[in-house]
C-alpha positions, 0 to 999 in steps of 0.5 A, a space after each residue: 600382563 598384556 603391554 605391561 610397559 605401556 600400561 605402567 607408563 600410562 598408570 604413571 600418567 594417571 598418578 601424576 593427575 591424581 596426585 596433583 594439587 590443581 589441574 591447570 594448563 601446565 599439568 595438561 601439557 605435561 600429561 599430554 607429552 607423557 602420553 605421547 612418549 608412552 604411545 610412541 614407545 609402544 609403536 603407535 603411529 605418530 599421526 594417531 598419537 598426535 590426534 589423541 593427545 590433541 583431543 585429550 588437551 582440548 577436552 581437559 581444558 574446555 570441558 567442565 567436570 560432571 556434577 559430583 566429579 573433581 577436575 582430576 577425576 574428569 581428566 582421568 576419564 578423558 584419557 581413558 575414553 580417548 585411549 578406548 577410541 583408538 582401538 575401534 568398535 567392539 565386535 563379538 562372534 555369535 554363539 550359534 551355528 556358523 562356519 569359520 575360516 582362519 586365514 593368515 601368513 606362516 608363523 602368525 599362530 593360526 593353528 593354535 588360534 584355531 584350537 583356542 577358538 575351538 576351546 572357547 566355543 566348546 566351553 560355551 556349550 556348542 558342538 565344535 569341529 576342526 578341519 585341518 586344511 593346511 596341506 603345505 606345512 609339514 605336521 600341520 594336521 598332527 599339531 591341530 589333532 594334538 590341540 583338538 584332543 587337549 580341548 576335547 574337540 574332534 579334528 578332521 584331516 587327511 595328512 596324505 591329501 594335497 587338495 585343501 578343497 577336497 579335505 574341506 568338502 569332506 570335512 564339512 559333510 563329516 561335521 554337518 551336525 556340529 554347531 561351529 566348524 573351524 577351518 585351519 587353512 594354509 599360510 605363506 611367507 607372503 600374500 601370493 597369488 596361489 595362496 589367494 586362489 586356494 583361500 577363495 576355492 576353500 571359501 567357495 566350498 565352505 561358504 564361511 560366515 566368518 573369515 578371521 585373519 590371524 596376525 602376530 602383534 610383533 609386526 607392529 604397525 605393519 599389521 594394518 597393511 597386512 589386514 587390508 591386503 587380506 581383506 581386499 583379497 578374501 573379505 576379512 570379517 574380523 581379526 585375532 591378534 596373537 602374541 600380545 604378551 610381552 611385545 613392545 609393538 602390540 600397541 602399534 598392531 592394535 591401533 593399526 588394525 583398528 584403523 582398517 575397520 577390521 574389528 579385533 575379536 580376540 587377542 592371544 595373551 600366552 601359549 596356553 590354550 586358555 590364553 585367548 581373551 575376547 577383545 573389548 576395548 573398554 575392558 582392555 584399557 581399563 585392565 591396562 590402566 590398573 582399573 580392573 575388569 570385574 565384568 570379565 572376572 565374573 564371566 570367567 567364573 561363570 565359564 569355569 565354575 558351576 553355579 551350583 558349586 559356587 552357591 553351595 560353598 557360599 551357603 556353607 560359609 554364610 551358615 558359619 561353617 568354614 572347615 578345610 573342606 570349604 577352603 579346599 573348594 575355594 582353592 579348586 574354584 580359583 585354580 579352575 578359572 585360569 592363571 592367577 596373574 591373569 585373574 589378579 589383573 582383573 581386580 581394580 588396583 592389582 594390575 598396576 605393579 602386580 609383581 611388586 605386590 605379590 609373587 604370583 608364581 610363588 602364590 600359585 605354587 603354594 596353592 598347589 602345595 596346600 591342595 596336595 597336603 589336604 588330599 592326604 588328610 582324612 575327611 574327619 580332619 578336613 571337617 575338624 582341623 582341630 584334630 590335627 596335632 603333632 602325630 597327624 602332622 607327621 603322617 600328613 607330611 609323609 603322605 603328601 611328600 611335604 615337610 611338616 612345616 608346610 603342613 603347619 603353614 597350611 594350618 596357620 593360613 587356615 586359621 587366618 582365613 577362618 578369622 577373616 571369614 568370621 570378621 566378614 560374617 560379623 558385619 551385618 550390613 555386608 552379610 545382608 547385602 550378600 544374602 540379597 544378591 544370592 536370593 537375586 539369582 546366583 552369579 547373576 545376582 553377584 554382578 
C-alpha cells in the first residue's frame, strides 16, 4: 500500500484515541507528539508538521463535538481533516477533447506515466493518441510504442528524426480526430536552458491545454523546488507523482508539491499500467488511515465491469441460483478490477495491517487456480456441482493440470459460499434493500 509505514503509524495514533477512556489535554499532547514523529519519519517538512499538530491540539482542546459524536470520534475527525488539508485542493482532468504535454527530468517515469494516462482516458471511452517526442533518449519511441500496444492506443513517432517540433507538428495532424493527444517530451538530468527552449517550442506548436509535470516521489521535499522551477519555466498546470509505492519520502514529496499550488492529479503506485490512481486528498488519507474508500471501489467497478454483466449475475443470485457459473462470474469480475491488494485497501478496516489479516498473493493465486479448474469442467458440471463425484474430480484435475485435492478444495469453497449466499438472501431486510437499490438503477443505485 502507498506510504504503508506512515499509514501504520497514523493508524496506531487513531487506535490510541479510540481506546482511551477519556480525551483530556494529556492525551491530546501525546497524540500530537505521535503525529509529529510519524510525519517527520515520512519526510514531511518540519515547519508544516508543527503547523498541523498545533492546529490538531487547538481544535481538539477548544472545539465541542457535534451532536451525536463522542469526543474520541471528534478528535479522530480533526486528525483526518488536518491531514487532508496539507495535501492541497483536489483537481481532476476533464474528460473531453484536449492536448496534454508531459514534462519532467530523466528517470521520473514520464514515458510510463504517458502510457498510463493514455490507458486511463481510453478506458473512459475517449479516443487517445500518444506522440513520442523524446528525441534524445535511446529507444524512447520503442518504449512508448510497446506501452501503446498494451493499452490499445496508437503511437506516432519517427525514431530517426532529431527535431521534436517536427514530430509533434506531424503527430498533431495525424491525430486531429482524437479526443486526447498526449505528448511525451524529452527530459534532462537537470533543468537546463536547452530543455526549456525545446519544451517551449513544442508547446508553441501543440498549444497544450495541460502541461503535466511528472515527479518521482523518492526525491522527497525536493519535489517542491523542482515543481516550482518547471512551473516558472513552462507554466505547469498539474502534477503526476510517480513511485509512491514503498517510498519513505512520499509524504515529503506530496506535501511539498501541494505547497507550490501545482495540484497533483494522479499518483503512480506500481509498475503495472493500471497502477495510476486519481489523487483525491480526502480519499487518499481515508485509505491510508484504514477507513476505506468505497467511492473509488465503485468507480473501479464501473470502469472494469459492464453494468449488464454485474446486474445479470446479481439477479441470478437473488433468484436463488448460485452454481459454479455464478461463482466463476464473480471471480472474473473481481480479477478484472485490478490487483486484489489495491481493492482490499478500499474496504474499511482492510487497509490497516492488510498483510497480517490475509495473504494477498496466496489468495490471488487461489483465485487463478479455481478459474483454471472450472475451465476444465463441462457446462453441466458448472450448473450442477452435485454431479462432481470421484471420477469427475480425477478427470477435471487431469484436464486442468491440478491435483485432485485442489478440485475438492474448490468444491468445499463453493459449498461455503453457497451457504453464505443462502444466509444473506434469507435476511429479508437486506434482500429488500438490495432489490430497492437495483431498481434504483444498476451501479448508480448501489452507491
